C-alpha positions in Angstrom: 0.2 0.4 0.3 1.4 3.3 -1.0 2.1 6.2 1.9 -1.6 6.2 3.6 -3.0 7.5 6.6 -4.1 4.4 8.0 -2.5 0.8 8.6 -4.0 -2.6 7.7 -2.5 -5.7 9.7 -4.1 -9.2 8.6 -4.6 -12.4 10.6 -6.4 -15.5 11.0 -8.8 -15.4 13.7 -11.1 -18.4 15.1 -11.6 -19.1 11.1 -12.2 -15.9 10.7 -10.2 -13.0 8.5 -9.4 -10.5 11.2 -8.3 -7.1 10.0 -7.0 -4.3 12.0 -6.5 -0.9 10.6 -4.9 1.8 12.3 -4.8 5.5 11.7 -7.0 7.6 9.8 -9.7 5.9 8.1 -10.5 9.0 5.8 -11.1 10.1 2.4 -7.6 9.6 1.3 -7.2 6.2 2.6 -11.0 4.5 2.1 -10.2 3.3 -1.3 -6.8 1.8 -0.9 -8.3 0.3 1.9 -11.3 -1.3 0.2 -9.0 -2.4 -2.8 -7.0 -4.2 0.3 -10.0 -5.9 1.5 -11.3 -7.5 -1.6 -8.0 -8.9 -2.5 -7.8 -10.7 1.1 -11.8 -11.8 0.9 -10.7 -13.3 -2.7 -7.8 -14.6 -1.5 -9.5 -16.2 1.6 -13.3 -16.3 1.0 -13.9 -16.1 5.1 -17.1 -16.7 6.1 -16.6 -13.7 8.6 -14.2 -10.5 8.0 -13.9 -8.7 11.7 -13.1 -4.9 11.0 -11.0 -4.2 14.2 -11.2 0.0 14.4 -10.0 0.4 18.0 -6.6 2.1 16.8 -8.1 3.9 14.6 -8.3 7.7 15.7 -10.3 9.4 12.8 -13.4 8.0 11.0 -15.2 10.1 8.4 -18.2 9.7 6.1 -16.0 7.8 3.5 -14.9 5.6 6.2 -18.7 4.9 6.7 -19.4 4.2 3.2 -16.8 1.6 3.3 -18.0 -0.3 6.2 -21.5 -0.6 4.5 -20.2 -1.2 1.1 -18.2 -4.0 2.8 -21.0 -5.6 5.0 -23.4 -5.6 1.8 -21.1 -7.2 -0.4 -20.3 -9.7 2.4 -24.1 -10.2 2.9 -24.9 -10.7 -0.6 -22.0 -13.6 -0.7 -23.7 -15.7 2.5 -20.9 -13.9 4.5 -20.9 -11.6 7.6 -19.2 -8.5 8.7 -18.4 -7.7 12.6 -16.9 -4.2 13.2 -14.8 -4.0 16.8 -15.1 -0.5 17.6 -13.6 0.2 21.0 -14.8 3.1 22.9 -12.4 6.1 21.0 -13.8 7.9 18.1 -15.0 5.0 15.7 -17.5 4.0 18.6 -18.8 7.5 19.0 -19.4 7.9 15.3 -20.7 4.9 14.6 -23.3 5.4 17.5 -24.1 8.8 16.1 -24.8 7.2 12.7 -26.9 4.6 13.8 -24.7 2.2 11.3 -25.3 -0.5 14.4 -28.6 -1.0 13.5 -27.5 -2.2 10.0 -24.3 -3.6 11.1 -22.8 -6.2 13.8 -20.9 -3.6 15.9 -18.9 -4.9 19.2 -17.0 -2.8 21.6 -14.6 -5.6 22.1 -13.3 -9.2 20.2 -14.8 -11.0 23.2 -18.4 -9.6 22.5 
């Protein structure tokens, strides 16, 4: 990935693809993140993708759109998305947006 304002780290976790993002998920990074997620999904075809936002310091409307697109895509393929919001900035934005009524959002990995 080119020099972006967001980091992306992946690993398998209990049969799911765990993607940990850090930094800023915004208009400057969302397209590259989505592209990388598509590559990872195609390579693994996991039943579940865990998108961990606990280390994300900033999330804008483009980042929210990315979450909606990933969820829609996975659902259409019979898979599911879980977003780990933590208690910081992403949690507040997700709560205000009401996205939790459409996407599975948890505060921590044990939820």
